[in-house]
C-alpha positions in Angstrom: -37.1 75.2 -45.7 -35.2 77.1 -42.9 -32.3 80.2 -43.5 -30.2 79.9 -45.9 -27.8 79.5 -44.6 -28.8 75.5 -43.1 -30.5 75.4 -46.2 -26.8 75.4 -47.9 -27.4 77.5 -50.9 -23.8 78.9 -50.7 -22.8 75.1 -51.9 -25.5 73.6 -53.8 -25.0 76.1 -56.1 -21.8 75.5 -56.6 -22.1 71.8 -56.9 -24.4 72.7 -59.8 -22.5 76.0 -61.0 -18.8 74.2 -60.8 -19.5 69.8 -61.1 -17.1 67.5 -60.7 -15.9 65.6 -63.3 -14.4 62.3 -63.6 -11.1 61.5 -63.9 -9.9 57.9 -64.8 -7.4 56.8 -61.6 -3.5 54.9 -62.6 -4.7 52.8 -60.5 -8.4 51.5 -59.3 -6.5 51.4 -55.0 -5.7 55.5 -55.3 -6.8 56.6 -52.1 -9.4 59.2 -51.3 -7.3 63.0 -51.1 -7.6 66.0 -50.5 -5.8 69.4 -50.7 -7.4 71.5 -48.6 -10.6 71.5 -46.0 -11.7 74.2 -43.8 -13.8 73.6 -40.7 -17.0 75.8 -41.0 -19.8 75.3 -43.5 -19.7 79.4 -43.5 -16.0 80.0 -45.4 -15.8 78.7 -48.6 -12.2 78.1 -49.7 -12.8 79.7 -53.5 -9.2 80.0 -55.4 -5.9 77.1 -55.0 -3.1 79.1 -57.6 -0.2 79.0 -58.1 1.4 82.8 -56.8 1.9 85.6 -59.2 4.8 88.9 -59.0 3.5 89.7 -56.0 4.4 87.0 -54.9 8.3 87.6 -55.0 8.4 85.3 -57.8 8.7 82.3 -55.6 7.4 79.3 -57.8 7.2 77.1 -54.3 4.6 79.2 -53.2 0.4 79.2 -53.7 -1.8 82.0 -52.8 -5.2 79.9 -51.4 -8.4 82.3 -51.4 -11.1 82.8 -48.7 -14.0 84.3 -48.2 -17.0 84.3 -45.6 -20.2 83.7 -46.9 -22.6 83.6 -44.5 -22.7 87.0 -42.3 -21.1 86.5 -39.3 -18.5 86.8 -37.3 -16.4 83.0 -37.0 -13.3 82.0 -37.3 -12.2 78.5 -38.9 -9.4 76.7 -38.9 -7.7 75.7 -42.9 -6.2 72.6 -43.1 -4.0 70.7 -45.5 -2.5 68.4 -47.1 -0.1 70.0 -49.6 4.1 70.4 -47.5 3.7 74.1 -45.7 7.4 76.0 -44.4 5.7 79.4 -43.8 2.4 80.9 -44.4 1.5 84.8 -44.3 -1.5 87.4 -45.2 -0.9 88.9 -48.1 -2.8 91.9 -49.8 -5.1 90.6 -53.5 -2.0 91.3 -55.3 -0.3 88.8 -53.8 1.9 90.6 -51.0 2.8 89.8 -47.7 1.2 91.9 -45.2 3.0 93.3 -42.8 2.5 90.9 -39.2 0.6 88.7 -41.7 3.0 85.5 -40.7 0.5 82.9 -38.9 2.1 80.7 -36.9 1.7 77.2 -38.5 -0.4 74.5 -36.1 -1.0 71.1 -35.5 -4.9 71.7 -36.2 -4.1 73.7 -39.9 -3.9 77.8 -39.8 -6.4 79.4 -38.0 -8.3 81.9 -39.7 -10.6 84.9 -38.4 -13.8 86.7 -41.0 -15.4 88.9 -39.8 -19.2 89.7 -42.0 -17.8 88.8 -45.6 -14.4 89.1 -45.3 -11.8 88.0 -47.9 -8.8 86.8 -47.0 -5.4 85.2 -49.2 -3.2 83.1 -47.5 0.9 82.7 -49.2 1.4 79.3 -48.2 5.8 78.5 -49.7 5.8 74.8 -49.8 9.1 73.0 -48.3 9.9 71.3 -50.8 
């Protein structure tokens, strides 16, 4: 019922096409953990990968690719439990964008999206 945004069609499609796989934990008391979260249902975190050659071959770097899926203009917060010392926008070849440095705030990284915009963020881990 309602619009595709209200019906969570995109989330349901991901759930169907990429189901969660159960992996036995080493202990029954392990706490729940998530490496990343996004504050808006309009933003899809599509990819998390180790940075490639465009990111200056930094083994401590991770690229996160997100896109706006509802056709809206939105500001969202990307939060991570990883220790991050630097964050910057990069292009699809993972080269840092000019003036692309993002401030690390207590709430995470503040990202602004226009309709259907794709953003790639290069995260440099501190350890």
